[in-house]
C-alpha positions in Angstrom: -26.8 29.4 27.8 -25.9 29.4 31.5 -22.8 28.5 33.5 -23.3 26.0 36.3 -21.0 25.5 39.3 -19.6 22.1 40.1 -18.0 21.8 43.5 -15.0 19.4 43.5 -13.2 18.2 46.7 -9.6 17.6 45.6 -7.5 15.4 47.9 -3.8 14.8 47.3 -3.1 17.7 45.0 0.1 18.7 46.8 1.8 15.7 45.3 3.6 15.7 41.9 0.8 14.1 39.8 -2.1 15.7 41.6 -0.6 19.2 41.4 0.7 19.2 37.9 -1.7 17.1 35.9 -4.9 17.3 37.8 -5.0 20.7 39.4 -2.9 23.0 37.2 -3.2 21.3 33.8 -6.7 20.1 34.2 -9.0 21.9 36.6 -7.3 25.3 36.5 -7.0 25.0 32.7 -10.7 24.2 32.5 -11.5 27.2 34.6 -9.3 29.5 32.5 -11.0 28.3 29.3 -14.5 29.2 30.7 -15.5 25.7 31.9 -16.7 22.6 30.2 -19.1 23.0 27.3 -22.2 20.8 27.3 -24.1 19.7 24.3 -27.0 22.1 25.0 -24.6 25.1 25.1 -24.4 25.4 28.9 -21.1 25.4 30.6 -19.9 23.7 33.8 -17.4 25.6 35.9 -15.5 23.4 38.4 -15.1 25.1 41.8 -12.4 23.1 43.7 -11.6 23.0 47.4 -8.1 21.8 48.1 -7.6 19.2 50.9 -4.3 18.3 52.5 -2.7 17.5 55.9 -0.2 20.3 55.9 -2.1 23.6 56.4 0.8 25.8 55.3 1.5 23.8 52.2 -2.2 23.7 51.1 -2.7 27.4 51.8 0.4 28.2 49.8 -0.8 26.1 46.9 -4.2 27.7 46.9 -2.7 31.1 46.7 -0.4 30.0 43.9 -3.3 29.0 41.7 -5.6 31.8 42.9 -8.1 29.7 44.7 -9.8 30.8 47.9 -11.0 27.4 49.2 -8.7 25.0 51.0 -8.9 22.9 54.2 -7.2 20.2 56.3 -10.5 18.8 57.4 -11.7 16.2 54.9 -14.7 15.3 57.0 -15.9 18.8 57.0 -15.4 19.1 53.2 -17.3 15.9 52.6 -20.2 17.3 54.7 -20.7 20.2 52.4 -23.7 19.4 50.2 -22.7 22.0 47.6 -19.6 20.1 46.7 -20.7 16.9 44.9 -17.5 15.4 43.6 -14.6 13.8 45.4 -11.2 13.4 43.7 -8.2 11.6 45.2 -4.6 11.5 44.0 -3.0 10.6 47.4 -1.4 7.3 48.4 -2.7 4.0 47.0 -3.0 2.4 50.5 -5.4 5.1 51.7 -7.5 5.3 48.6 -10.1 2.6 49.3 -10.9 4.1 52.7 -11.2 7.6 51.3 -13.4 6.5 48.4 -15.6 4.6 50.8 -16.0 7.6 53.0 -16.8 9.9 50.1 -19.3 7.5 48.6 -21.0 7.1 51.9 -21.3 10.9 52.0 -23.1 10.7 48.7 -20.3 12.1 46.5 -19.5 11.1 43.0 -15.9 9.9 42.9 -13.0 10.2 40.5 -9.5 9.0 41.4 -6.1 8.1 40.3 -5.1 4.5 39.9 -4.5 2.0 41.4 -7.8 2.3 43.1 -6.6 -0.2 45.8 -3.6 -2.4 46.6 -5.7 -5.6 46.2 -8.7 -6.8 44.2 -10.9 -7.5 47.2 -10.8 -3.8 48.4 -11.2 -2.6 44.8 -14.3 -4.7 44.2 -15.8 -3.6 47.5 -15.5 0.1 46.4 -17.1 -0.6 43.0 -20.0 -2.5 44.7 -20.5 0.3 47.2 -20.5 3.0 44.5 -23.0 1.1 42.4 -25.2 0.4 45.4 -25.3 4.0 46.5 -26.0 5.2 42.9 -23.1 7.6 42.6 -21.2 8.1 39.4 -17.5 7.1 39.4 -14.4 7.2 37.3 -10.8 6.1 37.3 -7.9 8.0 35.5 -6.8 6.1 32.4 -4.4 8.8 31.1 -2.2 6.7 28.8 -5.1 6.2 26.4 -5.2 10.0 25.9 -1.5 10.3 24.9 -1.2 11.6 21.4 1.2 8.7 20.5 -1.3 6.1 21.7 -4.2 7.9 20.0 -2.2 7.5 16.8 -1.9 3.8 17.4 -5.6 3.6 17.8 -6.1 5.5 14.5 -3.8 3.1 12.7 -5.6 0.1 14.1 -9.0 1.5 13.1 -7.7 2.2 9.6 -6.6 -1.4 9.1 -3.0 -0.3 8.8 -1.6 -3.3 10.8 -3.5 -6.0 8.9 -3.6 -8.9 11.4 -1.9 -7.6 14.5 0.8 -9.9 15.8 2.7 -8.5 18.7 3.2 -5.5 21.0 6.5 -4.7 22.7 6.6 -1.9 25.3 9.6 -0.3 27.0 8.9 2.0 29.9 11.1 3.5 32.6 14.0 5.8 33.5 16.5 6.1 36.3 15.0 7.3 39.6 17.8 8.6 41.8 18.4 6.9 45.0 18.1 10.1 47.1 21.6 10.3 48.6 23.6 12.3 46.1 20.7 13.5 44.0 17.1 14.0 45.1 14.7 11.2 44.0 12.0 12.1 41.5 9.4 9.8 43.1 8.2 9.6 46.7 9.9 7.1 49.0 6.7 5.1 49.7 6.9 3.9 46.0 9.8 1.6 47.1 8.3 0.1 50.2 5.8 -2.8 49.6 4.4 -2.3 53.1 3.3 1.2 52.1 1.7 0.1 48.8 4.7 0.6 46.6 6.1 -1.4 43.7 6.3 -0.9 40.0 4.1 -3.9 39.2 1.2 -2.5 41.2 1.8 1.0 39.9 2.4 0.3 36.2 0.5 -3.0 35.4 -2.7 -1.1 36.2 -1.8 1.2 33.3 -1.0 -1.7 30.9 -4.4 -3.3 31.6 -6.4 -0.5 30.1 -3.8 0.2 27.4 -3.9 -3.4 26.2 -7.6 -3.9 26.7 -8.6 -0.8 24.7 -5.9 -0.8 22.0 -4.8 -4.4 21.2 -7.2 -6.9 22.8 -8.4 -7.9 26.3 -5.8 -9.5 28.5 -6.4 -13.2 29.0 -3.3 -14.3 30.9 0.0 -13.0 32.2 3.4 -14.1 33.3 5.6 -11.7 35.2 9.0 -11.5 36.9 9.8 -8.6 39.3 13.1 -7.5 40.9 14.3 -5.1 43.5 17.4 -3.7 41.7 18.2 -0.9 44.2 18.1 -2.4 47.7 18.5 0.8 49.6 17.3 4.4 49.0 17.1 7.7 50.9 13.7 9.3 51.8 12.5 12.9 51.7 14.3 13.7 54.9 17.6 12.2 53.8 17.2 9.0 55.9 18.4 5.7 54.4 15.8 3.0 54.2 15.5 -0.5 52.8 13.7 -0.8 49.5 11.3 -3.7 49.9 9.2 -3.2 46.7 10.0 -4.2 43.1 11.5 -1.4 41.1 11.7 -3.4 37.8 9.5 -6.0 36.1 9.2 -7.9 32.9 5.7 -9.1 31.9 4.3 -11.0 29.0 0.5 -10.9 28.2 -1.7 -13.1 26.0 -4.5 -11.1 24.5 -7.8 -12.0 23.1 -7.4 -12.5 19.4 -4.0 -14.0 19.6 -1.8 -10.9 20.1 1.2 -11.4 22.3 2.4 -8.3 24.3 5.6 -8.0 26.3 6.4 -4.9 28.4 9.6 -4.1 30.3 9.2 -1.6 33.1 11.9 -0.2 35.3 12.9 2.7 37.6 16.5 1.5 37.3 17.2 1.9 33.6 18.8 4.7 31.6 16.9 5.9 28.6 18.2 5.1 25.1 15.1 5.4 23.1 12.9 8.3 21.7 10.7 8.6 24.8 10.2 7.4 28.4 7.7 4.9 27.0 7.7 3.3 23.6 5.4 0.7 22.1 6.2 -1.2 18.9 3.2 -2.8 17.3 3.9 -5.3 14.5 1.2 -6.6 12.0 1.1 -8.5 8.8 0.6 -5.2 6.8 2.6 -2.7 8.8 4.4 -1.8 12.0 4.4 1.3 14.2 6.4 2.7 17.1 4.8 5.2 19.3 6.0 7.3 22.2 4.2 9.9 24.3 3.5 12.1 21.3 5.0 10.9 18.0 4.4 7.7 16.0 6.6 6.3 13.3 5.3 3.8 10.7 6.6 1.3 8.2 4.1 -0.2 5.7 4.4 -3.7 4.2 5.5 -2.4 0.8 8.1 -0.1 2.3 9.8 -2.8 4.4 13.5 -3.3 3.5 15.2 -6.6 3.1 17.7 -6.8 6.0 20.7 -9.2 5.5 22.4 -10.7 8.6 26.2 -10.3 8.2 28.1 -10.0 11.4 31.4 -9.8 9.5 30.8 -6.4 8.1 30.0 -3.1 9.9 26.3 -2.1 9.4 26.0 0.8 7.0 22.2 0.8 6.4 20.2 3.4 8.4 17.2 1.4 9.5 15.6 4.5 11.1 15.5 6.2 7.8 13.1 3.5 6.5 10.4 4.7 8.8 7.9 7.5 8.2 6.5 9.9 10.8 2.7 9.8 11.0 1.5 13.3 10.2 0.0 15.6 12.9 -3.5 15.8 11.4 -5.3 16.4 14.7 -4.7 18.7 17.7 -4.3 17.0 21.0 -5.1 18.5 24.4 -3.6 17.5 27.7 -4.8 13.9 28.3 -5.6 14.3 32.0 -7.7 17.5 31.1 -9.5 15.7 28.3 -10.6 12.9 30.6 -11.6 15.4 33.3 -13.9 17.0 30.7 -15.3 13.6 29.7 -16.0 12.8 33.4 -17.7 16.2 34.0 -20.0 15.7 30.9 -20.8 12.2 32.3 -21.8 13.8 35.6 -23.8 16.7 34.2 -25.5 15.4 31.0 -25.0 11.6 31.3 -22.7 11.5 28.4 -21.2 8.0 27.6 -18.3 7.1 29.9 -16.6 3.8 30.2 -13.6 4.5 32.5 -15.4 3.6 35.7 -14.1 2.2 39.0 -14.7 -1.2 37.5 -12.0 -0.5 34.9 -9.8 0.5 37.8 -10.5 -2.8 39.5 -9.5 -4.6 36.4 -6.1 -2.9 36.6 -5.7 -4.0 40.2 -6.7 -7.5 39.2 -4.0 -7.7 36.6 -1.3 -6.4 38.9 -2.4 -8.9 41.6 -2.2 -11.7 39.0 1.3 -10.5 37.9 2.5 -10.5 41.5 1.1 -14.0 41.8 2.9 -15.1 38.7 6.1 -13.8 40.0 5.7 -15.7 43.3 4.6 -18.9 41.7 6.7 -18.7 38.5 3.8 -19.6 36.2 1.2 -18.2 33.8 -1.9 -16.8 35.5 -5.3 -16.7 33.7 -7.4 -13.5 34.1 -11.0 -14.3 35.1 -14.0 -11.9 34.7 -14.6 -9.8 37.8 -17.8 -10.8 39.5 -19.8 -8.0 41.2 
């Protein structure tokens, strides 16, 4: 058994998602556990080089996580033949250009989503990666949430019977930035900078729906800009031009109807920041990030509509918590390990840039639906 080095160029890891989920909870965690175990007993140890524009910030981060390698020169990093993987978690607008540069440098690529702000650029990146023969992947983190894994388990066990509908609620209040600091970067709220909740979140809903409930066949969507002005990281007021809330309905292959509300201007009154209720002929389930509650057909109560009397029945008490019969690792880390095995021993891997392009396609169709106020059919992507 041997340990092999895997050089990884990590761009955009000074941001919230890149830092917490990809660097600290994935790559550093993998290093601390001794690398990724392959089927032949060998291990792969990722050796990251951190890339960013602010030298002081990147150097400080490297010291924080006990890494020696960092740079502000992406071109120089891409020219190093000993680093064979490029990862990006920076802004969406810049991503297609960065991926193109990395692919042309012969690097395998792995990135956050959306992989582009429009389908044309997304498809161009997929075609280039395939033509150059590099391996590629897109983060599909929601599929690795314990709550959604439990939904997949229930589906596979036949618990739902014939699945009827999916209802999703996602969101929380993002502070405007004047009296409290915003939890998200200001570019998220400027459409000219690639912002907007439809582009950001519908990419997630594509892979969640496709993989758990049925391939998306059509969509209708309405977006709004509920908070018209916000304050940026330097305290300057700006006009919010991107949608910060949206309401979308999806028709899925097999007949399931899914509806998802998403908002950065809502206050949470539910068990988690995201919740999915799945109803079927034989049972229903409600899943958040980690937990999943179920109600089987035989255990379903008989509600009686009576607005003249105060409700005394505790409907929550009629649900059962799905047992924790399996241990769940961090979802981002788990997908990183899958991608590394795909690189190093050609293990099966489906979450490629094409899957990322499908997410961009659905977001683009949702935006078109909002503009034209109609249902939009989802066509197969032609490469």
